[in-house]
N, C-alpha and C positions, 0 to 999 in steps of 0.2 A: 410434229405438225402443230401449227398454231391452233389454239383453242382446245387442244387435247392434253389432258394431264398425263405426264409420264409417271410411271410407278417409281416411288422412292425406294432406294435400296435400304435395307436395315442398316442402322448406324455401324454395327459391328463389321458388316461386309464392306461398307463404304470406307471405314477407317483402315481396314486391311488393304484395300485397293490403293488408298492414298499412301500408305507406308511403303508399299512395293513399287508403285508407279511414280510417285512424286518425291517422297522423302528420301528413300534409299539412294537414288541417283544424285540428289542434292548433297547428301552427306559425303559422298565420294569427292565431290568438288569442294565442298565447304564443311570440313569436319567441325563438330562442336568444340568449343574452346575449353571445355572442362569435361573430365571423365564422368564425374557424378555431380549433379546439382542437388544441394541440400538446404534445408531451412536452418535458421539459427539454432534450432534444437537438434540438428544433425539428422533430420528425417529426410529420406530421399524424396525428390519432387519429380513426378513424371513429366515427360516432354509435352504431353497434350492431355487435356481432360475433356471428356464428353459425358453425355447422359449415361453412358455405360458405367461410369464411376459411382453414380447414385441411382441405381435401378429401381429402388423402392421409395424414391423421394415422394413425399406427400406434403402438399403445401400446408394444410391445416395442422398436421401433426408436427412437421419439422420447422415451419416458419410461423404461421399465424399472422396476426396483425400487432403493431406496436401497442403496448398497454394491455395486451391480452395474452393468456397462456398460449404457447410455452415461453413467450417473451424473448424469443430469439432475436426479434427485430427491434427490441427496446422496451424499457419498463414504463414509458409514458407515451400516451397516444400521439402527441404531436412532436415529441422530442425537442430538438433545438429550435424548431419554428416557434415553439411556445416560450422556451427559456433556454438560453445558452448555458453551457456547463459553467460551474463556478471556477474562476481562475484564481488559484492559490499559488503563492510562491513560498516554498518551505524556507523559513528565514529565522535566524537566531545566531548571535555571536556576542562575545564579550559580556557587557553588563546589560541590565534591563533598559537603562537609559539609551544605550547605543542601538539596541534592537528596536526600541520604540521609534526612534528616528527613522530606521529602515522601514518599519511598518507604515508610518505616516507618509513616507515618500512613495511606497508602492501603492498605497490606497489612492494617493493623488494621481498616480500614473494609470489608474484604471483597474487595479487588482480588485476582485470582488469577494475575496474571502481570505482569512488569515490562517497560516499554518506555522506552528511554533516548533522550532528545533531547539531542544534542550542540550546543555553540555553533558558530558559523560558522568560527572559526579551526581548531577541531578537525576539522570536516568537510572542510576543504581543506588539512589537513596542516601547520598552523602552531602553534608553541608560543605560550603566552599572552604571552610577552615579545617576540615578533616584531613588527617595525614594522607589518606588514600586519594584525596583530591589534588594533591600537590602536582603542579605542572599541567593540569587539565582544565582548570577553571576558565570557562568562556571560550574554549578552543573549538569544539565541534558544534557549539550551540550556545544558547544563553543560560547563564547561571541563575536559577530561581530556588534558593534555599528557604525563602520565607514568603509569607503573604504580602509583605511590604514590597518585595521585588516584583511580585505578580501585579501589584497595584501600579508600580512604575511602568511595567511592561505594557499595560493597556491604558496608560494615561491619555486622556482626551480621545479615547476610542469608545464610543457608546456600544456597550455589549448587547443591547437589544436591537442593534442595527446591523451587526456583522455576524458572520458565521466563523467560528474558530475551530480549527483542527489542532490537536496536540499529539505529537508523536512521543508518547510516554506509556510505559507498560507496567513494570513492577510497582512503581509508586503512583500509578494512574489515579487511584482514588484520592490521594493526597493533593495532587495538582488540580483535580476537579473541584475538591473542596475549596482550595484557594481561589479558583475562578468564581465559584458561587459566592464566596465571601466578598470579593471585590465588586461583583455585580450588585450585591445588597448595599454596599457602600455607595454605589452609583444611584441607588434607588430603583434598580431594575428587578422586577419579579423574576425569580429563577425559572418560572414556568415559561418565560419568553426566550430563554437562552437557546441558541441554535449552534450546533457544532458536534465535534466528535473527539473522543479520546481513543487512542489506539487500543490500549488495554488488552493486548493479545500476548499473553505470556508464553503460550505453547511454542510459537515460532522462535522465541528467544532461546529455548533449550536446544533447538536444532540448527539455527541459522545465524543468530545475531549476538547472543551472549549477555545481554543486559538484564539478567534475571537477578533476583535476590533470594526469594523464599522457595521451598520445595513446591511441587505441583499442587498438592491438596489445599494448603492454605492460600496459594495464589488463586486457585479456582474459586475459593470462598470469597475472596475480595472482589472477584469479577462478578459473581452472581449476586453479591450484596449490592454492587453498583447497579446491576440490572433492576433489582427490586426497588432500590431507592429512587432511581430515575423514573421508573414507571409512575411513581406518585408525585415526585417533586420536580422533575425535569422532563416533561412528556415530549418535548421537541428535540431532545438531545440524543445523538447516536451513541449508545453505551459501549460500543466496541467497534473497532475497525479490524476485521480479521484479515491478516496481512499475508499476501503471497509475495509482495514486493521483495522482502528480505530473503525469502526462500530462493527467489530467482537471482537476486544479487549474489547469493552464495554459490551459484553455479547450476541450478536446476534447469531442466527443460521446461517448455511451456506446459506440457502435460503435467509434469511433477508440480509445477507452481500451483496449478488449479487443484490437483488431487490432494496435496498435502495441506493446502489452505482449507479445502472443504472438509478434510478429516479433522482438522482443528475446529472448524465451525460446527461440525456434528458433535464434537465433544463439549463445546460450550452450550449448545442447545440442550443436550442431554443433562449436563450438570445443572442448568437452570431448572429443568423439569424435575430433576431429583431433589432440588432445593425447595420444591413446592410451587413453582411458578407455572402458570398455564402458557403454552407455547404462543398463543395469539396475544398474550399480554406483553411479551418482550420482543418477539421475532420481528415486528415491523420496524424496530429501531436498530436492528443489526445492519452493519455496513461492512464493506470489503475494501481492500487496498491491493491493487495489482501494479506490476511494472509493465512498461511498454518498450519493446525492443526493436531492433532494426528491421526485422523481416515483416514487412507490411502486412502481407496476407495471413501469415501464421498468427500474428497478433490480433488482427480483426477477427479471425476465426476463433481464437482463444476466448475472447470476450463474449462472442455469440454463444459458443458452446457452454460457457460457464453459466450464463443466464438461464439457458434451457435446463441445464442439469440441476441447478440450485432449486428451481421451481419444482422439479420432480422429487428432490430430496425432501423439501419441506412439505409437499402435499402427500407423498406416499410413505415416507419414513416416519414423519412426525405428525401426520394427520392435521396439519395446520388448515384452518378453514377461512381465516381472514385473507383475502387476496393480497393485502399488503405484506403478509408474512411470506409470500412466495417470491417477492421481488428481490433480485440481486442488484442492490444499489452500490456503486463502487467509485472510489477515487483512484486516479492513476497518476503515477510518477514516471517520467521518462527514465531510461536505464542508466543509473550512475556508473555501473560496472562497464558500460560500453564506451565511456568517455576516455580519451587518451591525453596524456601529458604531452605527447608529440603532436605538433601542429594543432594546438588546441582550438583554433578557429574552425577546423573541420567538425568539431563537436556541434556547432550551430546547425549544420546540415543533418547530423545524426538526430539531434533533438527534434528538428522539424519533422523528419520522417516518423519518429516515435510518437510525437504529438498527433500527427495525422492519423496514425493507427488507432490511437486512443479515441479520437473523435469519431472516426468511421466505425469503431467498435461500440460506441454508445456510452461513453463514460459520463458520470454526473459531475465530476470534479477533476481538475487536472493541475499538476505542477510540472513545469518544464525546467529541467536542470540548466545551469549556466555553463558556458563554454569553459570556464576556468576551474571547474570543480574537481578535476583530476589533480589540481595543484593545491587548492586551498578553498576556503569558503568564498562564495561569490562576492565580487566587487559590485558596487552600485550599477556601474555600466553594464557588466555582464548580466546581472539580474534583470535589468531593463530590456536587454535584447531578448532574453528568455521570455519575459512577459509579452513583448511585442510579437513574438512568434505565435503565441496563442491568439492575440488580437487580430493578426493578419489572417490566420486560419478562420477566425470567426466572421470577419467582416469583408475579406477580399477573395477568399478561395472558392466560395460557393458550396463548400462541403456541407454546411448546416442546412442547406436549402431543401434537401430531401432526406428521407429516413432510410437507413440501411441500404445504400445504393448498390452494393455488390450482391445483394440477395439474388439467388437463382444462378449465380456463376457456378459452373460445374466444378471449377477448382476450389472456390471458397466453400461451397457446400460440402465437398469431399473433406476438406481440411476440418471444417466444423464437426462433421460426423466422426472423423478419426480422433480428434482431440477428446470429444465426449466419450468415445469408446475407451480411449486410453486412460482417462480419469476414472471411469467406472471400474476398470480392471484393478487400478491401484487401490481404490476404496474397498473393493472386495478382498484384496490381499491384507489390507490393514484390519478389516473386520475379522479375518481368520487369525491374524496374529493376536487379537484381543483388544483392538482399539488403538487410538493414537498414542495414549500414554505408554502402553506396552510397546508400541512400535518405536517410540523414542527411547525407552529404557533399553531395548535390545539393540539400538543403533541402526535399525533398518532404514529409517528415513535419512539419517545422516549419511549412511553409506551410499544410498541411491543418489543423493545430491553430490557427494564427493566424486563419485564415478563419472557423473555427467560433466562436472567442472573439469576433471582431468582430461576427459575426451575432447572437450572444447579447446583447452589449452594446447593439447597435443596437435590438434588440427592447425592451430595458428603457427606453432613452432615448425611444423612440417610443410608449411605453406599450402596446405589443403584449403585453408580458410584465409582469405585476404582481409587484413585490417589496414586500411589506407593510412599511410604515414608511419606505420609501425613495422610491418614486414614486407610491404611493397609501397612504391611511390614515396619513398623517404627523401629527405634532403640532407646533404652532407654537413652543412653548418646551420643548425636551426637558430632562429631568432628567439632567444629566451628572455627578451626584454619585456614580455607581457607583464603587466602590473597585476598583482594579486593581493588579496586581503591578508594582513598580518594582525594578529591579536596581540596587543601590547601586554607584556608581562605584568604591568602595573594593575591590570584588571584584577588579578588574583589578590594583590595587596588591598585594593579598594574593597573587594568583597569581604575579606577577612575583617577589615575595620568596620564595615557596615554591620556585620553579624555581631561584633563586639558591642557596638552601640545598642543594637536591638536587645541583646540580653541584659544590658544595664538598665534600659528604659522600661522594659515590659514588667508586668506584674508577675514576679517569679512564683508566688503562691498559687495564682490562678493557673499558670502553666503546669505546675506540679500536680495540681488537682485534676486538670484535664488529662494529663498523661497517665495518672493513676487510674482514672475512670476508663480510659482506652485500654489499659493493660487488663483491667478486670473484665471488660466486655470481650476482649480478644480471647480470653481463656474460656469464655462461654460460647454461645451460639447465636447471640443477637446480631442484628445488622450493624456493621462497623462504620457506615458512613456518618451517622449522626455524631458519634464521639470524635471522629476524625475532624469533622467540620467545627466542632466545639474547640478542639485543640488548636486548629488553624486560626480561629477567630481571636484567641487569646495570645496569638503569635508564637506558638510552638513551631519549631523549625521542621523542615522536611526530614532532616537527619534524626532529630529527636523522636519523631513519630515512627519512622522506619526502624529505629533501634528498639522501640517497644515491640514491634512485630518480630524483629530478629531474635529478641530474647525468648519469645514464646514459640515462634514457628521454626526457628533455626534458619540456616542458609543452605541453598541448594549446592551440592557438590556433584558435578557430572562424573559418570563412570568413564574410565579409560577404555575407548572402543577400538582404537587403531594401534 
């Protein structure tokens, strides 16, 4: 009757009636086109989500407001309405001169931060003329064996005006010292420098492989960097604790966050054990995650990670500074999702992944280029990838409101499930004896490998569709796509450059600096000052790393499989 309120059925009763009276007859006429619907992480997805899936949902406890605990909705009060995410394009190839040209181009195209890709020899502490570098110089990034190469890399780029991220781990302290040295050449006070070194060695042991030294001395270099930057580079992010490479190795979304946080816990504890107070260094910690194709799972992952890191820092480490509670992170779209088949399809994949990162509240974003399954990005492909971010920022409307999916039964369920899954893994790792013991026993490696195997098996059995690979293929693909080729002459040029450097520098000053570094590495003093001194007199990356190799040794992984 008009004007009379009808009694609402409890949701459970109403849902049951809908399933019997509406859904069931419809399914007979129109069966669902897949037996099971799953996320990218192979987790089943229910047909419909209601408030029954989040019966104990509490706004204040589970969501709160942006910029306030538990930070589910974002780490800053106005998020992108106040400042857009930093747009970084991960770039580096060939020589420092070639990469500098790419940086200048991207900055002119609207990129707002730099992200340096180093070649493999640089990543593992070898100079370009080392026998182990043969055939790899400049191939997967830029070769930077000396401070002179670093100076060329940032020629005509004012370091007090840009934020620079460097994907470097085992020799991170050396590359940071080079960056400080060229800033001083520019007349820039190091206290004004903004940026990040990845500096995350633990994930190298389980997922990426560009380690040099065993865990204990590697952790010393990391905590020395924390302590040095606390005083000398207060605006610098001293580590980017990386889940990206864990995910690229085949982990699920839950494993990506869990193993990243296990590493983060180890770094925080190591710094405390080294005598630092948690609130002295924790505000400069940052994180690095991947963004994959499953839009809702990825958004939920970022939200759950923020909420859980806040609890870890507050409850486990008794951090009191609110900035110590913040999970600030950079995101890169998923390189492992890109296909060499029909590479233009990758533009769509990257757009979805970038959307997930922005909806998830990232502070910084790199979008992969469509040709990266074939080679390093061409200028054209990198521009399209950058334009993807710019269109999201200025045309999509996505930055206009904060955390727009909040309150969705599906998204809040996913967020809770991911947080619960991460906590279970962290409990297991604690029971094993911590992340170093979990790495030594192969627990983390096996978990990642099993997930990677399951995912690949789903593709090969057609349970999972990859467009252009196992479905919607073309018989004769157009393989005329232009891709970047690094000239073999790059290696010869680098070798000649190093030869000239060694002839022109003050050999006695280099020997003195390396001897001092050797002496201090045998002791317990902070290693950043002698590294910086060695860099300033033009000791090379390989020479500095060889000092540490002699004292610390090299890491040899156990055979686990």
